[in-house]
Biopython code that builds the backbone (N, CA, C, O; Angstrom):
import numpy as np
from Bio.PDB.StructureBuilder import StructureBuilder

atoms = [
    (1, "MET", "N", (0.671, -1.190, -0.165)),
    (1, "MET", "CA", (0.167, 0.125, -0.116)),
    (1, "MET", "C", (1.312, 1.350, -0.189)),
    (1, "MET", "O", (1.207, 2.566, -0.352)),
    (2, "GLY", "N", (1.900, 0.888, -0.086)),
    (2, "GLY", "CA", (2.992, 2.150, 0.128)),
    (2, "GLY", "C", (2.730, 3.071, -1.336)),
    (2, "GLY", "O", (2.525, 4.184, -0.850)),
    (3, "ASP", "N", (2.676, 3.156, -2.084)),
    (3, "ASP", "CA", (2.410, 4.180, -3.065)),
    (3, "ASP", "C", (0.643, 4.773, -3.163)),
    (3, "ASP", "O", (0.110, 5.543, -3.961)),
    (4, "ARG", "N", (0.143, 4.087, -2.083)),
    (4, "ARG", "CA", (-1.173, 5.077, -2.378)),
    (4, "ARG", "C", (-1.823, 6.435, -1.556)),
    (4, "ARG", "O", (-1.713, 6.467, -0.330)),
    (5, "THR", "N", (-2.335, 7.278, -2.104)),
    (5, "THR", "CA", (-2.804, 8.636, -1.354)),
    (5, "THR", "C", (-3.928, 8.758, -0.813)),
    (5, "THR", "O", (-4.881, 7.985, -0.915)),
    (6, "ALA", "N", (-3.871, 9.577, -0.313)),
    (6, "ALA", "CA", (-4.639, 10.012, 1.168)),
    (6, "ALA", "C", (-5.983, 9.696, 0.424)),
    (6, "ALA", "O", (-6.628, 8.965, 1.175)),
    (7, "PRO", "N", (-6.556, 9.893, -0.526)),
    (7, "PRO", "CA", (-8.114, 9.874, -1.319)),
    (7, "PRO", "C", (-7.979, 8.289, -1.347)),
    (7, "PRO", "O", (-8.570, 7.523, -0.586)),
    (8, "ASP", "N", (-7.072, 7.927, -2.387)),
    (8, "ASP", "CA", (-6.975, 6.109, -2.385)),
    (8, "ASP", "C", (-7.470, 5.578, -1.107)),
    (8, "ASP", "O", (-8.488, 4.887, -1.151)),
    (9, "LEU", "N", (-6.865, 5.810, 0.100)),
    (9, "LEU", "CA", (-7.415, 5.217, 1.318)),
    (9, "LEU", "C", (-8.533, 5.517, 1.628)),
    (9, "LEU", "O", (-9.340, 4.699, 2.067)),
    (10, "ALA", "N", (-8.764, 6.688, 1.461)),
    (10, "ALA", "CA", (-10.066, 6.953, 2.198)),
    (10, "ALA", "C", (-11.580, 6.060, 0.991)),
    (10, "ALA", "O", (-12.715, 5.656, 1.247)),
    (11, "ARG", "N", (-10.818, 6.109, -0.155)),
    (11, "ARG", "CA", (-11.839, 5.453, -0.720)),
    (11, "ARG", "C", (-11.966, 3.918, -0.671)),
    (11, "ARG", "O", (-12.972, 3.271, -0.962)),
    (12, "ALA", "N", (-10.810, 3.459, -0.265)),
    (12, "ALA", "CA", (-10.646, 1.928, 0.227)),
    (12, "ALA", "C", (-11.647, 1.823, 1.535)),
    (12, "ALA", "O", (-12.662, 1.130, 1.603)),
    (13, "LEU", "N", (-11.188, 2.553, 2.402)),
    (13, "LEU", "CA", (-12.153, 2.498, 3.814)),
    (13, "LEU", "C", (-13.332, 2.604, 3.199)),
    (13, "LEU", "O", (-13.941, 1.702, 3.774)),
    (14, "ALA", "N", (-13.997, 3.011, 2.530)),
    (14, "ALA", "CA", (-15.330, 3.387, 2.420)),
    (14, "ALA", "C", (-15.753, 2.161, 1.751)),
    (14, "ALA", "O", (-16.845, 1.674, 2.047)),
    (15, "MET", "N", (-15.179, 1.744, 1.087)),
    (15, "MET", "CA", (-15.413, 0.391, 0.289)),
    (15, "MET", "C", (-15.436, -0.778, 0.979)),
    (15, "MET", "O", (-16.120, -1.735, 0.615)),
    (16, "LEU", "N", (-14.376, -0.784, 2.468)),
    (16, "LEU", "CA", (-14.225, -1.894, 3.163)),
    (16, "LEU", "C", (-15.503, -1.702, 4.205)),
    (16, "LEU", "O", (-16.073, -2.591, 4.838)),
    (17, "ALA", "N", (-15.754, -0.431, 4.195)),
    (17, "ALA", "CA", (-17.077, -0.137, 5.887)),
    (17, "ALA", "C", (-18.295, -0.277, 4.748)),
    (17, "ALA", "O", (-19.338, 0.178, 5.215)),
    (18, "SER", "N", (-18.403, -0.619, 3.822)),
    (18, "SER", "CA", (-19.896, -0.455, 2.969)),
    (18, "SER", "C", (-19.876, -2.121, 3.337)),
    (18, "SER", "O", (-20.675, -2.540, 4.174)),
    (19, "VAL", "N", (-18.720, -3.239, 2.528)),
    (19, "VAL", "CA", (-18.803, -4.411, 2.856)),
    (19, "VAL", "C", (-19.228, -4.816, 3.988)),
    (19, "VAL", "O", (-20.260, -5.471, 4.135)),
    (20, "ARG", "N", (-18.499, -4.475, 4.850)),
    (20, "ARG", "CA", (-18.860, -5.022, 6.190)),
    (20, "ARG", "C", (-20.015, -4.677, 6.702)),
    (20, "ARG", "O", (-20.506, -5.553, 7.414)),
    (21, "ASN", "N", (-20.827, -3.393, 6.558)),
    (21, "ASN", "CA", (-22.073, -3.143, 6.612)),
    (21, "ASN", "C", (-23.005, -4.102, 5.673)),
    (21, "ASN", "O", (-24.162, -4.242, 6.069)),
    (22, "ARG", "N", (-22.719, -4.616, 4.760)),
    (22, "ARG", "CA", (-23.649, -5.648, 3.917)),
    (22, "ARG", "C", (-23.710, -6.786, 4.575)),
    (22, "ARG", "O", (-24.760, -7.354, 4.876)),
    (23, "LEU", "N", (-22.076, -7.349, 4.947)),
    (23, "LEU", "CA", (-22.053, -8.618, 6.120)),
    (23, "LEU", "C", (-22.951, -8.857, 6.823)),
    (23, "LEU", "O", (-23.663, -9.859, 6.883)),
    (24, "ARG", "N", (-22.958, -7.364, 7.746)),
    (24, "ARG", "CA", (-23.170, -7.580, 9.016)),
    (24, "ARG", "C", (-25.389, -7.632, 8.885)),
    (24, "ARG", "O", (-26.175, -8.138, 9.685)),
    (25, "ALA", "N", (-25.658, -6.947, 7.671)),
    (25, "ALA", "CA", (-26.814, -6.973, 7.318)),
    (25, "ALA", "C", (-27.531, -8.227, 7.036)),
    (25, "ALA", "O", (-28.705, -8.450, 7.330)),
    (26, "SER", "N", (-26.538, -9.201, 6.308)),
    (26, "SER", "CA", (-26.867, -10.249, 5.619)),
    (26, "SER", "C", (-26.948, -11.254, 6.794)),
    (26, "SER", "O", (-27.809, -12.063, 7.140)),
    (27, "GLU", "N", (-25.657, -10.884, 7.309)),
    (27, "GLU", "CA", (-26.128, -12.090, 8.949)),
    (27, "GLU", "C", (-26.481, -11.916, 9.965)),
    (27, "GLU", "O", (-27.371, -12.659, 10.379)),
    (28, "SER", "N", (-25.984, -10.915, 10.796)),
    (28, "SER", "CA", (-26.505, -10.301, 12.042)),
    (28, "SER", "C", (-25.871, -9.170, 12.745)),
    (28, "SER", "O", (-24.659, -9.239, 12.949)),
    (29, "THR", "N", (-26.441, -8.282, 13.088)),
    (29, "THR", "CA", (-25.557, -7.304, 13.933)),
    (29, "THR", "C", (-24.681, -7.860, 14.695)),
    (29, "THR", "O", (-23.713, -7.133, 14.921)),
    (30, "ASP", "N", (-24.654, -9.052, 15.259)),
    (30, "ASP", "CA", (-23.774, -9.281, 16.370)),
    (30, "ASP", "C", (-22.621, -10.421, 15.459)),
    (30, "ASP", "O", (-21.796, -11.146, 16.016)),
    (31, "ALA", "N", (-22.820, -10.337, 14.145)),
    (31, "ALA", "CA", (-21.708, -11.203, 13.757)),
    (31, "ALA", "C", (-20.315, -10.896, 14.145)),
    (31, "ALA", "O", (-20.246, -9.734, 14.548)),
    (32, "GLY", "N", (-19.193, -11.504, 14.170)),
    (32, "GLY", "CA", (-18.124, -11.012, 14.289)),
    (32, "GLY", "C", (-17.547, -10.736, 13.093)),
    (32, "GLY", "O", (-17.688, -11.636, 12.266)),
    (33, "ILE", "N", (-16.898, -9.711, 12.708)),
    (33, "ILE", "CA", (-16.427, -8.893, 10.877)),
    (33, "ILE", "C", (-15.054, -8.929, 11.530)),
    (33, "ILE", "O", (-14.848, -7.996, 12.306)),
    (34, "PRO", "N", (-14.233, -9.666, 11.404)),
    (34, "PRO", "CA", (-13.046, -9.187, 11.570)),
    (34, "PRO", "C", (-12.335, -7.643, 10.415)),
    (34, "PRO", "O", (-12.373, -7.351, 9.220)),
    (35, "THR", "N", (-11.888, -7.180, 11.400)),
    (35, "THR", "CA", (-11.523, -5.869, 11.033)),
    (35, "THR", "C", (-9.856, -5.525, 10.889)),
    (35, "THR", "O", (-9.383, -4.417, 11.143)),
    (36, "THR", "N", (-8.928, -6.901, 10.351)),
    (36, "THR", "CA", (-7.941, -6.171, 9.833)),
    (36, "THR", "C", (-7.740, -5.476, 8.950)),
    (36, "THR", "O", (-6.745, -4.754, 8.894)),
    (37, "ALA", "N", (-8.563, -5.528, 8.129)),
    (37, "ALA", "CA", (-7.962, -4.781, 6.860)),
    (37, "ALA", "C", (-8.757, -3.293, 6.887)),
    (37, "ALA", "O", (-8.448, -2.390, 6.109)),
    (38, "VAL", "N", (-9.567, -3.199, 7.651)),
    (38, "VAL", "CA", (-9.978, -1.801, 7.896)),
    (38, "VAL", "C", (-9.240, -1.180, 9.114)),
    (38, "VAL", "O", (-9.358, 0.004, 9.432)),
    (39, "ASP", "N", (-8.412, -2.153, 9.814)),
    (39, "ASP", "CA", (-7.391, -1.430, 10.519)),
    (39, "ASP", "C", (-5.627, -1.242, 9.676)),
    (39, "ASP", "O", (-4.794, -0.405, 10.023)),
    (40, "GLN", "N", (-5.514, -1.878, 8.977)),
    (40, "GLN", "CA", (-4.818, -1.728, 7.738)),
    (40, "GLN", "C", (-4.490, -0.503, 7.309)),
    (40, "GLN", "O", (-3.456, 0.162, 7.366)),
    (41, "VAL", "N", (-5.990, -0.255, 6.689)),
    (41, "VAL", "CA", (-5.862, 1.206, 6.031)),
    (41, "VAL", "C", (-5.889, 1.983, 6.316)),
    (41, "VAL", "O", (-5.497, 2.992, 5.730)),
    (42, "LEU", "N", (-6.516, 1.878, 7.691)),
    (42, "LEU", "CA", (-6.389, 3.124, 8.753)),
    (42, "LEU", "C", (-5.253, 3.519, 9.164)),
    (42, "LEU", "O", (-4.954, 4.682, 9.433)),
    (43, "ASP", "N", (-4.764, 2.846, 9.211)),
    (43, "ASP", "CA", (-3.040, 2.955, 9.981)),
    (43, "ASP", "C", (-2.256, 3.790, 8.701)),
    (43, "ASP", "O", (-1.652, 4.852, 8.856)),
    (44, "GLU", "N", (-2.407, 3.070, 7.420)),
    (44, "GLU", "CA", (-1.943, 3.763, 6.171)),
    (44, "GLU", "C", (-2.806, 5.048, 6.269)),
    (44, "GLU", "O", (-2.244, 5.986, 6.834)),
    (45, "LEU", "N", (-3.583, 5.181, 5.996)),
    (45, "LEU", "CA", (-4.067, 6.451, 5.867)),
    (45, "LEU", "C", (-3.547, 7.869, 7.173)),
    (45, "LEU", "O", (-3.248, 9.028, 6.888)),
    (46, "ASN", "N", (-3.585, 7.376, 8.257)),
    (46, "ASN", "CA", (-2.591, 8.136, 9.187)),
    (46, "ASN", "C", (-1.653, 8.655, 9.610)),
    (46, "ASN", "O", (-1.232, 9.462, 10.438)),
    (47, "SER", "N", (-1.293, 7.691, 8.482)),
    (47, "SER", "CA", (1.042, 7.377, 8.497)),
    (47, "SER", "C", (1.012, 8.717, 7.340)),
    (47, "SER", "O", (1.784, 9.625, 7.646)),
    (48, "LEU", "N", (0.340, 8.894, 6.270)),
    (48, "LEU", "CA", (0.064, 10.116, 5.058)),
    (48, "LEU", "C", (-0.430, 11.028, 5.761)),
    (48, "LEU", "O", (-0.458, 12.049, 5.075)),
    (49, "GLU", "N", (-0.868, 11.221, 6.852)),
    (49, "GLU", "CA", (-1.818, 12.553, 7.267)),
    (49, "GLU", "C", (-0.928, 12.986, 7.952)),
    (49, "GLU", "O", (-0.919, 14.215, 8.027)),
    (50, "ARG", "N", (0.113, 12.279, 8.686)),
    (50, "ARG", "CA", (0.841, 12.935, 9.951)),
    (50, "ARG", "C", (2.020, 13.927, 8.972)),
    (50, "ARG", "O", (1.953, 13.802, 7.749)),
    (51, "SER", "N", (3.028, 14.850, 9.547)),
    (51, "SER", "CA", (3.558, 15.781, 9.011)),
    (51, "SER", "C", (5.233, 14.611, 9.022)),
    (51, "SER", "O", (5.527, 13.739, 9.839)),
    (52, "PRO", "N", (6.028, 15.091, 7.759)),
    (52, "PRO", "CA", (7.295, 14.335, 7.905)),
    (52, "PRO", "C", (7.854, 14.480, 9.083)),
    (52, "PRO", "O", (8.508, 13.495, 9.427)),
    (53, "GLY", "N", (7.827, 15.576, 10.012)),
    (53, "GLY", "CA", (8.723, 15.119, 11.007)),
    (53, "GLY", "C", (8.265, 14.682, 12.474)),
    (53, "GLY", "O", (8.963, 14.835, 13.477)),
    (54, "ASP", "N", (6.798, 14.032, 12.448)),
    (54, "ASP", "CA", (5.949, 13.760, 13.490)),
    (54, "ASP", "C", (6.501, 12.356, 13.488)),
    (54, "ASP", "O", (6.547, 11.497, 12.608)),
    (55, "PRO", "N", (7.078, 12.398, 15.271)),
    (55, "PRO", "CA", (8.042, 11.485, 15.552)),
    (55, "PRO", "C", (7.223, 10.321, 15.577)),
    (55, "PRO", "O", (7.763, 9.216, 15.626)),
    (56, "THR", "N", (5.622, 10.468, 15.541)),
    (56, "THR", "CA", (4.737, 9.292, 16.200)),
    (56, "THR", "C", (4.205, 8.725, 14.884)),
    (56, "THR", "O", (3.444, 7.758, 14.892)),
]
sb = StructureBuilder()
sb.init_structure("model")
sb.init_model(0)
sb.init_chain("A")
sb.init_seg("    ")
for serial, (resi, resn, name, xyz) in enumerate(atoms, 1):
    if name == "N":
        sb.init_residue(resn, " ", resi, " ")
    sb.init_atom(name, np.array(xyz, "f"), 0.0, 1.0, " ", f" {name:<3s}", serial, name[0])
structure = sb.get_structure()
């Protein structure tokens, strides 16, 4: 995912959220949907939004 831009990641996150919502609607609200992919996209998006000198 290293070459993606913040807008690319925002679109990917929106798509993942949509898929998760559809899965929940088809299974149930109690369905345990793994969030690993969503977490990875969020991590990448956060790393792009940080300033280059930000140590966190």
